[in-house]
C-alpha positions as CSV (number, residue, x, y, z in Angstrom):
1,M,72.5,-2.1,182.2
2,S,75.1,0.6,182.1
3,E,78.4,0.2,184.1
4,K,79.4,2.7,186.7
5,F,83.0,3.8,187.5
6,F,84.1,5.3,190.8
7,P,87.4,7.2,191.3
8,M,90.1,5.4,193.2
9,P,91.5,7.2,196.3
10,S,94.9,8.9,195.7
11,S,97.9,7.7,197.5
12,L,99.5,11.3,197.5
13,E,99.1,13.5,200.5
14,P,98.2,17.2,199.8
15,L,101.0,19.7,200.4
16,E,100.7,22.2,203.3
17,Q,99.8,25.7,202.0
18,K,102.7,28.2,202.4
19,I,102.4,32.0,203.0
20,A,104.7,33.9,200.5
21,P,106.8,36.7,202.0
22,A,106.2,40.3,201.0
23,G,109.2,40.0,198.6
24,T,112.6,38.7,198.3
25,V,115.6,40.7,197.4
26,I,118.8,39.0,196.3
27,L,122.0,40.7,197.2
28,S,125.4,39.9,195.7
29,T,128.8,41.5,196.3
30,A,131.5,41.0,193.8
31,G,134.3,43.2,192.6
32,G,133.3,46.0,194.9
33,V,129.7,46.1,193.4
34,L,126.6,45.6,195.4
35,T,124.0,44.1,193.0
36,I,120.4,44.2,194.2
37,T,117.7,42.2,192.4
38,G,114.1,42.3,193.4
39,D,111.1,40.3,192.4
40,A,107.5,41.1,191.4
41,S,106.4,41.8,195.0
42,D,106.8,45.0,197.0
43,N,110.5,45.1,197.7
44,G,112.2,47.4,200.2
45,I,115.9,47.9,201.0
46,G,117.8,50.4,203.0
47,I,121.6,50.9,202.9
48,T,123.2,52.9,205.7
49,H,126.9,53.7,205.7
50,V,128.7,53.2,209.0
51,P,132.1,54.7,208.5
52,S,133.5,53.7,211.9
53,T,133.3,50.0,210.9
54,G,133.6,50.3,207.2
55,M,130.3,48.5,206.9
56,W,126.9,49.0,205.3
57,T,123.8,48.1,207.3
58,I,121.0,46.6,205.3
59,T,117.6,47.5,206.6
60,D,114.0,46.9,205.5
61,P,112.0,50.2,205.1
62,L,108.8,48.2,204.2
63,A,109.0,45.6,207.0
64,G,108.4,42.3,205.4
65,T,111.1,41.9,202.8
66,S,113.6,39.0,203.1
67,Y,117.1,39.1,201.8
68,I,119.4,36.5,200.3
69,L,123.0,37.6,200.4
70,N,125.5,35.8,198.1
71,N,123.3,32.7,197.8
72,G,123.0,32.3,201.5
73,A,119.9,31.7,203.5
74,P,117.0,34.2,203.5
75,Q,117.2,36.6,206.4
76,A,115.4,39.8,207.6
77,G,116.9,43.2,207.5
78,G,119.3,44.5,210.1
79,F,122.6,42.8,209.0
80,N,125.9,44.3,207.9
81,I,127.9,43.8,204.7
82,P,131.3,45.3,203.8
83,A,131.0,48.7,202.2
84,Q,131.1,48.5,198.4
85,S,132.2,51.0,195.7
86,A,129.2,50.8,193.4
87,I,125.5,49.9,193.5
88,V,123.4,48.3,190.8
89,A,119.7,47.9,191.8
90,N,117.0,46.2,189.7
91,L,114.0,46.0,192.0
92,G,111.4,44.7,189.5
93,D,107.8,45.5,189.3
94,N,105.3,46.5,192.0
95,N,105.7,49.2,194.7
96,D,109.3,49.2,195.8
97,R,111.4,51.4,198.1
98,L,115.1,52.1,198.1
99,D,116.8,54.1,200.8
100,I,120.5,55.1,200.7
101,S,121.7,56.9,203.8
102,P,125.3,58.2,203.6
103,S,127.4,59.0,206.5
104,G,128.3,62.5,207.6
105,T,130.9,64.8,206.0
106,P,133.7,65.0,205.3
107,S,134.1,61.3,204.3
108,G,130.5,60.5,203.4
109,L,129.5,57.6,201.2
110,V,131.7,57.4,198.1
111,L,130.6,55.4,195.1
112,K,132.2,54.9,191.7
113,A,128.8,54.4,190.0
114,L,125.1,54.2,190.9
115,T,122.5,52.5,188.7
116,I,118.9,52.1,189.8
117,N,116.1,50.4,187.9
118,M,112.9,50.5,190.0
119,G,110.6,48.7,187.5
120,N,106.9,49.3,187.2
121,G,104.8,50.3,190.2
122,N,104.6,53.2,192.6
123,D,108.2,53.4,193.7
124,V,110.1,55.6,196.3
125,I,113.8,56.4,196.4
126,V,115.2,58.2,199.4
127,M,118.8,59.3,199.2
128,G,119.9,61.1,202.4
129,T,117.8,62.0,205.5
130,V,119.8,64.3,207.8
131,S,121.9,67.4,207.3
132,A,125.2,65.7,208.1
133,Q,125.0,63.2,205.3
134,N,127.1,63.4,202.2
135,L,126.8,61.2,199.1
136,Q,129.6,61.2,196.6
137,V,129.3,59.4,193.2
138,T,132.5,59.8,191.2
139,G,131.1,58.1,188.0
140,A,127.8,58.0,186.3
141,T,124.4,57.9,188.1
142,T,121.4,56.4,186.2
143,I,118.0,56.2,187.9
144,N,115.1,54.7,186.0
145,L,111.9,55.1,187.9
146,G,109.8,53.0,185.4
147,E,106.0,53.2,185.0
148,G,103.8,54.3,187.9
149,N,103.6,57.2,190.3
150,D,107.2,57.4,191.5
151,T,109.1,59.7,193.9
152,L,112.8,60.4,194.2
153,N,114.0,62.4,197.2
154,T,117.6,63.3,197.4
155,T,118.3,65.2,200.5
156,Q,121.1,67.4,201.9
157,S,124.6,67.2,200.4
158,A,125.7,65.2,197.4
159,T,128.4,65.5,194.7
160,Y,128.0,63.7,191.4
161,G,131.2,63.4,189.4
162,G,129.6,61.8,186.3
163,L,126.4,62.5,184.3
164,V,123.2,62.0,186.3
165,K,120.3,60.6,184.3
166,I,116.8,60.3,185.9
167,L,114.1,58.6,183.8
168,G,110.4,58.4,184.4
169,G,107.7,56.6,182.5
170,G,103.9,56.7,182.5
171,G,102.5,58.0,185.8
172,N,102.9,61.0,188.0
173,D,106.6,61.3,189.0
174,T,108.2,63.6,191.5
175,V,111.9,64.4,191.9
176,N,112.9,66.4,195.0
177,I,116.4,67.7,195.6
178,S,116.2,69.3,199.0
179,G,118.0,70.2,202.2
180,A,117.9,73.4,204.2
181,S,121.6,73.4,204.7
182,G,122.8,71.0,202.1
183,E,124.7,71.4,198.8
184,Q,124.2,69.3,195.7
185,V,126.8,69.5,192.9
186,F,126.5,67.9,189.5
187,L,129.9,68.1,187.8
188,K,129.0,66.4,184.5
189,G,125.3,67.4,184.1
190,L,121.8,66.5,185.2
191,N,119.3,65.1,182.7
192,V,115.8,64.4,183.8
193,D,113.1,62.9,181.5
194,L,109.9,62.1,183.5
195,G,107.9,60.7,180.6
196,T,104.1,61.0,180.5
197,G,101.9,62.1,183.4
198,N,101.7,65.0,185.8
199,D,105.3,65.4,186.9
200,N,107.2,67.6,189.3
201,F,110.8,68.5,189.7
202,N,112.0,70.6,192.6
203,A,115.5,71.7,193.4
204,N,115.2,73.5,196.7
205,V,118.4,72.6,198.4
206,A,120.3,75.4,200.0
207,R,123.0,75.3,197.3
208,F,122.5,73.8,193.9
209,S,125.2,73.6,191.3
210,V,125.5,72.1,187.8
211,A,129.0,72.7,186.5
212,G,129.3,70.4,183.4
213,G,127.3,68.9,180.6
214,S,123.8,70.3,180.7
215,L,120.8,70.7,182.9
216,V,117.7,69.2,181.2
217,V,114.4,68.7,182.9
218,K,111.6,67.6,180.5
219,N,108.6,65.4,180.2
220,T,106.0,64.5,177.6
221,G,103.3,65.2,180.1
222,T,99.6,64.6,179.7
223,A,97.2,66.9,177.7
224,G,95.2,68.9,180.2
225,G,97.5,67.7,183.1
226,A,99.8,69.9,185.1
227,S,103.5,69.6,185.6
228,S,105.9,71.8,187.6
229,F,109.6,72.3,187.3
230,N,111.2,74.5,190.0
231,I,114.6,75.8,191.0
232,N,114.0,77.2,194.5
233,S,117.5,77.0,196.0
234,G,118.9,79.7,198.1
235,L,121.9,79.8,195.8
236,A,121.9,78.1,192.4
237,I,124.9,78.3,190.1
238,I,124.3,76.6,186.8
239,T,127.1,77.2,184.3
240,V,125.8,74.9,181.5
241,P,123.0,75.0,178.9
242,T,119.7,74.6,180.7
243,V,116.4,73.3,179.2
244,F,113.0,72.9,180.8
245,S,110.4,71.5,178.4
246,T,107.2,69.6,177.9
247,S,105.2,68.4,174.9
248,L,101.6,68.2,176.2
249,A,101.3,69.3,179.8
250,D,100.3,72.6,181.4
251,L,103.8,73.5,182.5
252,S,104.8,75.8,185.4
253,V,108.4,76.8,185.8
254,N,109.4,78.7,188.9
255,L,112.9,80.2,189.0
256,G,113.5,81.0,192.6
257,N,111.2,81.1,195.6
258,N,111.6,84.7,196.7
259,M,113.9,87.7,196.3
260,A,116.4,86.2,198.8
261,D,117.2,83.4,196.3
262,V,120.1,83.9,193.9
263,L,120.1,82.1,190.6
264,H,123.1,82.3,188.2
265,F,123.1,80.8,184.8
266,G,126.4,80.8,182.9
267,S,125.0,79.6,179.6
268,T,121.7,79.5,177.7
269,V,118.4,79.0,179.5
270,S,115.4,77.6,177.5
271,V,111.8,77.0,178.7
272,I,109.9,75.2,175.9
273,G,106.2,74.7,176.4
274,G,103.7,72.5,174.7
275,N,100.1,73.0,173.7
276,G,98.8,73.6,177.2
277,T,98.7,76.6,179.5
278,D,102.3,77.4,180.5
279,A,103.7,79.8,183.1
280,V,107.2,81.0,183.8
281,N,107.8,82.9,187.1
282,V,111.0,84.6,188.0
283,N,110.8,85.0,191.8
284,S,114.4,85.7,192.6
285,Q,117.5,87.5,191.8
286,M,118.4,85.8,188.5
287,T,121.4,86.4,186.3
288,A,122.3,84.8,183.0
289,T,125.4,85.4,180.9
290,S,123.8,84.0,177.7
291,T,120.4,84.0,176.0
292,V,117.3,83.2,178.0
293,T,114.4,81.9,175.9
294,F,110.9,81.2,177.0
295,D,109.2,79.5,174.0
296,L,105.8,78.7,175.4
297,K,104.1,77.7,172.1
298,N,100.3,77.2,171.9
299,G,97.9,77.8,174.8
300,A,97.3,80.6,177.2
301,N,100.8,81.4,178.5
302,T,102.2,83.8,181.1
303,T,105.7,85.0,182.0
304,T,105.9,86.9,185.2
305,L,108.9,88.7,186.7
306,V,107.6,88.7,190.3
307,T,107.6,91.6,192.7
308,D,111.0,92.6,194.1
309,G,112.8,90.1,191.9
310,S,115.3,90.8,189.1
311,L,116.5,89.2,185.9
312,T,119.8,90.2,184.5
313,G,121.1,88.6,181.3
314,T,122.5,89.1,177.9
315,S,119.2,88.6,176.0
316,L,115.7,87.5,176.8
317,V,113.3,86.0,174.2
318,V,109.7,85.3,175.0
319,K,107.7,83.5,172.3
320,G,104.0,82.7,172.3
321,G,101.8,80.6,170.1
322,T,98.2,80.6,169.1
323,G,96.8,81.4,172.5
324,D,96.9,84.4,174.8
325,D,100.4,85.3,175.9
326,D,101.4,87.6,178.8
327,L,104.7,89.0,180.0
328,A,104.5,91.0,183.2
329,L,107.0,92.9,185.3
330,Q,105.4,93.2,188.7
331,D,106.0,96.1,191.2
332,S,109.7,96.8,191.9
333,H,111.0,94.1,189.5
334,D,114.2,94.9,187.6
335,L,114.7,93.5,184.1
336,L,118.2,94.2,182.9
337,V,119.2,92.7,179.6
338,T,122.4,93.8,178.0
339,G,121.5,92.3,174.7
340,Q,118.1,92.0,173.0
341,L,114.7,91.8,174.8
342,N,112.4,90.0,172.3
343,F,108.7,89.5,173.0
344,S,107.1,87.6,170.1
345,A,103.4,87.2,170.7
346,G,101.2,84.6,169.0
347,N,97.8,84.9,167.5
348,G,95.8,85.5,170.6
349,T,95.6,88.5,172.9
350,S,99.1,89.3,174.0
351,T,100.3,91.7,176.7
352,F,103.5,93.1,178.1
353,I,102.8,94.9,181.3
354,A,105.3,96.6,183.5
355,D,104.0,97.8,186.8
356,V,105.0,100.9,188.8
357,N,108.5,101.0,190.3
358,S,109.7,98.3,187.9
359,T,112.8,99.0,185.8
360,L,113.6,97.8,182.3
361,L,117.1,98.1,180.8
362,A,117.8,96.4,177.4
363,G,120.4,96.6,174.8
364,S,117.7,96.5,172.2
365,L,113.9,95.9,172.2
366,V,111.8,93.9,169.8
367,L,108.1,93.4,170.0
368,N,106.5,91.1,167.4
369,G,102.7,91.0,167.5
370,G,100.4,88.4,166.1
371,T,96.9,88.4,164.6
372,G,95.3,89.1,167.9
373,I,95.3,92.2,170.1
374,D,98.8,93.1,171.2
375,I,99.4,95.4,174.2
376,F,102.8,96.6,175.3
377,S,102.5,98.8,178.3
378,F,105.5,100.1,180.3
379,G,104.4,102.0,183.4
380,G,107.4,101.4,185.5
381,T,110.0,103.9,186.9
382,S,112.4,103.9,184.0
383,L,112.7,102.4,180.5
384,N,116.2,102.3,179.1
385,V,117.0,100.7,175.7
386,M,120.6,101.3,174.7
387,G,120.1,100.4,171.0
388,S,117.1,100.4,168.7
389,S,113.5,99.4,169.5
390,T,111.3,97.6,167.0
391,F,107.6,97.1,167.2
392,N,106.1,94.8,164.6
393,M,102.4,95.0,165.2
394,G,100.1,92.3,164.0
395,A,96.7,92.4,162.3
396,G,94.8,92.7,165.6
397,A,91.9,95.0,166.1
398,N,93.4,97.2,168.9
399,N,97.2,97.0,169.2
400,N,98.6,99.4,171.8
401,V,102.1,100.3,172.8
402,Q,102.4,102.6,175.9
403,L,105.9,103.7,176.8
404,A,105.3,105.7,180.0
405,G,108.1,105.5,182.4
406,T,107.2,107.5,185.5
407,A,110.7,108.9,185.7
408,S,112.2,108.6,182.2
409,S,112.4,106.7,179.0
410,F,115.4,106.3,176.8
411,I,116.1,104.7,173.5
412,G,119.7,104.9,172.3
413,G,119.0,104.0,168.7
414,S,115.9,104.3,166.5
415,L,112.3,103.4,167.2
416,L,110.9,101.3,164.3
417,V,107.2,100.5,164.1
418,N,105.7,98.2,161.5
419,G,102.0,97.9,161.5
420,S,99.5,95.7,159.7
421,D,95.9,96.2,158.7
422,G,94.7,96.4,162.3
423,T,94.4,99.3,164.7
424,D,97.8,100.4,166.0
425,Q,98.6,103.0,168.6
426,I,102.0,104.0,169.9
427,V,102.2,106.4,172.9
428,L,105.4,108.0,174.2
429,D,104.5,109.5,177.6
430,S,107.2,110.1,180.2
431,P,108.4,113.2,182.1
432,Q,111.5,112.8,179.9
433,F,111.6,110.8,176.8
434,T,114.8,110.6,174.7
435,I,115.3,108.8,171.4
436,L,118.8,109.4,170.0
437,G,118.0,107.9,166.6
438,S,114.9,108.4,164.4
439,I,111.3,107.2,164.6
440,N,110.4,105.2,161.5
441,T,106.8,103.9,161.2
442,K,105.3,101.8,158.4
443,F,101.6,101.2,159.1
444,G,99.0,99.2,157.2
445,N,95.5,100.1,156.3
446,G,94.0,100.3,159.7
447,T,93.7,103.2,162.2
448,N,97.2,104.1,163.2
449,V,98.3,106.6,165.9
450,L,101.7,107.8,167.1
451,L,101.4,110.1,170.1
452,A,104.2,111.9,172.0
453,E,102.8,113.3,175.3
454,G,103.9,114.1,178.8
455,G,107.1,116.1,179.5
456,S,110.1,116.7,177.3
457,V,110.5,114.6,174.1
458,Y,113.9,114.6,172.4
459,I,114.5,112.8,169.0
460,G,118.0,113.0,167.8
461,G,117.1,111.9,164.3
462,G,114.0,112.4,162.3
463,V,110.4,111.1,162.1
464,N,109.3,109.1,159.1
465,F,105.7,108.1,159.3
466,S,104.2,105.9,156.5
467,G,100.5,105.1,156.8
468,G,98.0,103.2,154.7
469,S,94.4,103.8,153.5
470,G,93.0,104.1,157.1
471,S,93.1,106.9,159.5
472,D,96.7,107.9,160.5
473,V,97.7,110.3,163.3
474,L,101.1,111.7,164.2
475,Q,100.7,113.9,167.2
476,A,103.1,115.5,169.7
477,Q,101.6,117.6,172.5
478,S,104.4,117.3,175.1
479,T,105.7,120.1,177.3
480,S,108.7,120.4,175.0
481,L,109.6,118.8,171.7
482,I,112.9,118.5,169.9
483,I,113.3,116.7,166.6
484,N,116.8,117.3,165.1
485,K,116.1,116.1,161.6
486,S,113.2,116.0,159.2
487,T,109.6,114.8,159.7
488,V,108.1,113.0,156.7
489,F,104.5,112.1,156.9
490,N,103.3,109.8,154.0
491,T,99.7,108.5,154.2
492,G,97.0,107.3,152.0
493,A,93.2,107.7,151.8
494,G,91.4,108.2,155.1
495,G,91.3,110.8,157.9
496,N,94.9,111.7,158.6
497,T,96.4,114.1,161.1
498,L,99.9,115.6,161.8
499,Y,99.8,117.7,164.9
500,Y,102.9,119.2,166.5
501,R,101.6,121.3,169.4
502,P,104.1,121.2,172.3
503,D,104.3,124.1,174.7
504,S,107.7,124.8,173.1
505,G,110.0,123.0,170.8
506,T,112.3,122.8,167.8
507,V,111.9,120.5,164.8
508,G,113.6,119.9,161.5
509,P,112.0,120.2,158.1
510,V,108.5,118.9,157.8
511,T,106.9,117.2,154.9
512,Y,103.2,116.0,154.8
513,N,101.9,113.9,151.9
514,G,98.2,113.2,152.3
515,G,95.8,111.1,150.4
516,S,92.2,111.5,149.2
517,G,90.6,111.6,152.6
518,T,90.2,114.3,155.3
519,D,93.5,115.7,156.4
520,T,94.6,117.9,159.3
521,F,98.0,119.5,159.5
522,A,98.9,121.6,162.5
523,L,102.1,123.3,163.7
524,G,101.9,125.0,167.0
525,N,99.2,125.3,169.7
526,V,95.9,125.7,167.8
527,D,94.1,126.5,171.0
528,G,95.4,130.0,170.8
529,T,96.3,130.2,174.5
530,S,100.0,129.5,174.3
531,T,102.6,132.3,174.3
532,T,105.5,129.9,173.5
533,R,106.5,128.9,170.0
534,L,107.5,125.9,167.9
535,S,110.5,126.5,165.6
536,V,110.9,124.6,162.3
537,N,114.5,124.6,161.2
538,G,113.9,124.0,157.6
539,A,111.2,123.9,154.9
540,V,107.6,122.9,155.4
541,T,106.1,121.0,152.5
542,T,102.5,119.8,152.4
543,N,100.8,117.9,149.6
544,F,97.1,117.2,150.1
545,G,95.1,115.0,147.7
546,A,91.4,115.2,147.0
547,G,89.2,115.7,150.1
548,T,88.6,118.2,152.8
549,F,91.7,119.5,154.8
550,T,92.6,121.9,157.5
551,S,96.0,123.4,158.1
552,Y,97.2,125.4,161.1
553,Y,100.3,127.5,161.6
554,T,100.0,129.0,165.1
555,D,102.7,130.2,167.5
556,T,105.3,128.9,165.0
557,I,108.5,130.1,163.5
558,V,109.5,128.6,160.1
559,H,113.0,129.2,159.0
560,G,112.7,127.6,155.6
561,I,110.4,127.9,152.6
562,V,106.8,126.9,152.9
563,N,105.2,125.0,149.9
564,H,101.6,124.1,150.5
565,K,99.7,122.3,147.8
566,A,96.2,120.8,147.8
567,G,94.0,119.0,145.4
568,A,90.5,119.4,146.8
569,L,87.7,118.8,144.4
570,A,84.7,121.1,143.8
571,G,82.5,121.3,146.8
572,E,85.1,120.1,149.2
573,N,86.4,122.4,151.9
574,E,90.0,123.8,152.3
575,N,90.8,125.5,155.6
576,I,94.0,127.4,156.5
577,I,94.5,129.2,159.8
578,I,97.8,131.1,160.2
579,S,98.3,133.2,163.4
580,E,101.0,134.6,165.6
581,S,103.7,133.0,163.4
582,T,106.9,134.0,161.7
583,F,108.1,132.9,158.3
584,N,111.7,133.7,157.5
585,S,111.5,132.6,153.9
586,A,108.9,132.5,151.1
587,V,105.4,131.0,151.5
588,N,103.6,129.4,148.6
589,I,100.1,128.1,149.0
590,L,98.4,126.5,146.0
591,L,94.9,125.2,146.6
592,G,92.5,123.1,144.5
593,A,89.0,123.5,143.2
594,G,87.3,123.3,146.6
595,N,85.9,126.1,148.7
596,A,88.8,127.7,150.6
597,D,88.6,129.5,153.9
598,V,91.9,131.2,154.8
599,D,92.4,133.2,158.0
600,I,95.7,135.0,158.6
601,N,96.4,137.1,161.7
602,D,99.5,138.5,163.4
603,V,102.2,137.1,161.1
604,F,105.7,138.2,160.3
605,V,106.8,137.1,156.7
606,R,110.3,138.0,155.5
607,G,110.0,136.4,152.1
608,A,107.5,136.5,149.3
609,F,104.0,135.3,150.0
610,T,101.7,133.7,147.3
611,L,98.2,132.4,147.9
612,D,96.4,130.8,145.0
613,T,93.0,129.6,146.2
614,G,92.1,128.1,142.8
615,A,88.5,127.5,141.6
616,G,85.7,127.5,144.1
617,N,84.0,130.0,146.4
618,D,86.8,131.3,148.6
619,Q,87.1,133.5,151.7
620,V,90.4,135.1,152.5
621,N,90.9,137.2,155.7
622,V,94.2,138.9,156.2
623,D,94.7,140.3,159.8
624,T,91.1,141.2,160.3
625,L,90.8,140.4,164.0
626,G,91.2,142.9,166.9
627,G,92.7,142.2,170.2
628,S,96.1,141.1,168.8
629,S,99.4,142.6,169.8
630,A,100.4,144.1,166.4
631,F,99.8,144.4,162.7
632,S,101.0,141.7,160.4
633,S,104.2,142.6,158.6
634,W,105.0,141.5,155.0
635,F,108.5,142.2,153.8
636,G,108.2,140.4,150.5
637,M,105.7,140.7,147.6
638,V,102.2,139.5,148.6
639,K,100.1,137.9,146.0
640,I,96.5,136.7,146.6
641,L,94.9,134.9,143.6
642,T,91.4,133.6,144.1
643,G,90.6,132.2,140.7
644,A,87.2,131.3,139.4
645,G,84.2,131.3,141.8
646,D,82.6,133.8,144.0
647,D,85.4,135.0,146.3
648,I,85.7,137.3,149.3
649,V,88.9,139.0,150.3
650,V,89.2,141.2,153.4
651,I,92.6,142.8,154.3
652,G,92.7,144.7,157.6
653,S,89.7,146.3,159.1
654,S,87.2,148.4,157.2
655,P,85.0,150.4,157.3
656,V,85.2,150.2,161.1
657,V,88.9,150.4,162.1
658,V,89.8,147.8,164.7
659,A,93.0,148.2,166.8
660,N,95.8,146.1,165.5
661,A,93.6,144.6,162.8
662,G,95.8,145.6,159.9
663,N,98.9,145.0,157.8
664,N,102.3,146.5,156.9
665,F,103.2,145.8,153.3
666,F,106.8,146.7,152.8
667,S,107.2,145.5,149.2
668,G,103.8,145.3,147.6
669,L,100.4,143.7,147.3
670,L,98.7,142.0,144.4
671,V,95.1,140.8,144.7
672,D,93.5,139.1,141.7
673,G,89.9,137.8,141.9
674,G,90.0,136.0,138.6
675,A,86.8,135.0,136.9
676,G,83.5,135.1,138.7
677,G,80.8,137.7,139.2
678,G,80.3,137.6,142.9
679,D,83.8,138.7,144.1
680,S,84.2,141.1,147.0
681,F,87.3,143.0,148.1
682,T,87.7,145.1,151.2
683,Q,90.8,146.6,152.8
684,G,91.5,149.1,155.5
685,N,93.8,150.1,158.3
686,N,96.8,148.9,156.3
687,V,100.2,150.6,155.7
688,F,101.6,150.3,152.2
689,V,105.3,151.1,152.3
690,G,106.0,149.6,148.9
691,T,104.6,151.0,145.7
692,N,104.0,147.8,143.8
693,N,100.3,147.4,144.8
694,Q,97.5,146.2,142.5
695,V,94.0,145.0,142.9
696,N,92.2,143.2,140.1
697,F,88.6,142.4,141.1
698,P,85.7,142.4,138.7
């Protein structure tokens, strides 16, 4: 039979169950330092300065915390301790709260140092609550918020004589520096690192000043999360290097709340984005005495200079990454940069847009495009660049630069345009557009266009246009055009056009070097309705390669020699129209093996004129149209050589005489039809003053 055992009754009585307090905070005062030590529960402690008694009142903002002062008995809040000169707080984990309430000015609460470690948990720090309060820390201030969703509110007036460090961890942290009538001064710098999470930093106190060290506000952030850093003070004076940055977050940086806010930066300003969607908004009157850099990196990024605001600085650099980047000057915003304005787009669709009534003033201007579509459009009141402007277009499909100030546009140096293999278009369109230097373009193999439209265009230097194998266009059709030095147009294969057709203007020597494609060269108003003229103060030189071409000289005065050479192949068309123009030197036209069609009417030529149409079936008409004002006048020897092929030459009007359809030859005329059995020559209503006249037609 098995034996059974029964437990014996215990002689110990069970202990009575105790209810633990919400938390216990241990306080110690030694050497002028108040040391605060919390536990793992929710701890709360409030410190209120009472200057009339020289005491601090210890309160409990959480209602449930007990306090042990200098190894004494636990007690509730509401007791006083002598005022100390420094605070060291280590509140441990869980959800803690620390309130520091200074007394009013002018004495305030003066501390030699302030160190706060909140531990992990959702913690709250409140420093100052009413407008009369004034916190002064003569030494270093270090606040570690720990892990969790933490909040730091520092309100009204405070002066920090040492470096202020604020550290956050994982979680969504918020730092508010506020006060409708307060002033917060940081004499040795303010460095904020909020760690990971969706974090916010707000400085919206009435007056905010950082006078030493640096202002750094940053976080790692969270991919896909949003963080916001804002300076919204009525008056912010920051004389030290300033950095706002994130690594992962979608970062929003707001500089000012409205145009009444004044922000002054006495050193560099940098906004560094991460791989998210970043935005910088200048909502105020902002000045900077050093470089302002918005380096927004990858993601869809925007920089907005908000309506009625202003940004005045020595230089502004805006950089994008692989996403779409935008820089916008909204209505009535003034951007004044005494140094360089540099907009470097990434590989997405990038835009610079200036709305109506906005003003842009820069020492120099640089636009760097990426592989996406780049758009630079200025439609504000006035564009003024004291130095050079450089546009480096990327390889995007449709890159567009529109400089269209509604009042005026001014570039004190040269305009440099470097294209890639995409489609690039540059448009100069203002009532008055002035470039004191030259225009130099170097395009790639895409479709490239440089247009000068609108009112008066003045170029103090020359125009140097270099295209690729695509279609290249250089066109000026403004009200007036002045180019003091030479125009050189170098292009490759493709359909290429040089078109100077202002209502009136003066340009320097012109050189056109075409490729093997279809070329159009035009000086003057080809519509035939203008009564004004374009003057060329120098030579005109054109060199066309193989391919069809058309050349116009209409309503034009050329003061130098004209050398026109083409290399069209058999079967290709060569077209030349010359009308109502004056040539004060020799004209030499040498065509290729194509079929030439040459029409000349109402010209005044002081030098020798030679036209060699080369092989091909050619048609030459010399002042054959009626309705003009006068005969054409030729003061030098005229030679028309049509070469092989079936050629037709008509000089004047015959057999029916048409009023003013005729020529005055003051030196002589030589017409040679060359080889070919189908040649035809007709002349009539001409005056031969010179005696050196000869016609050789089979």
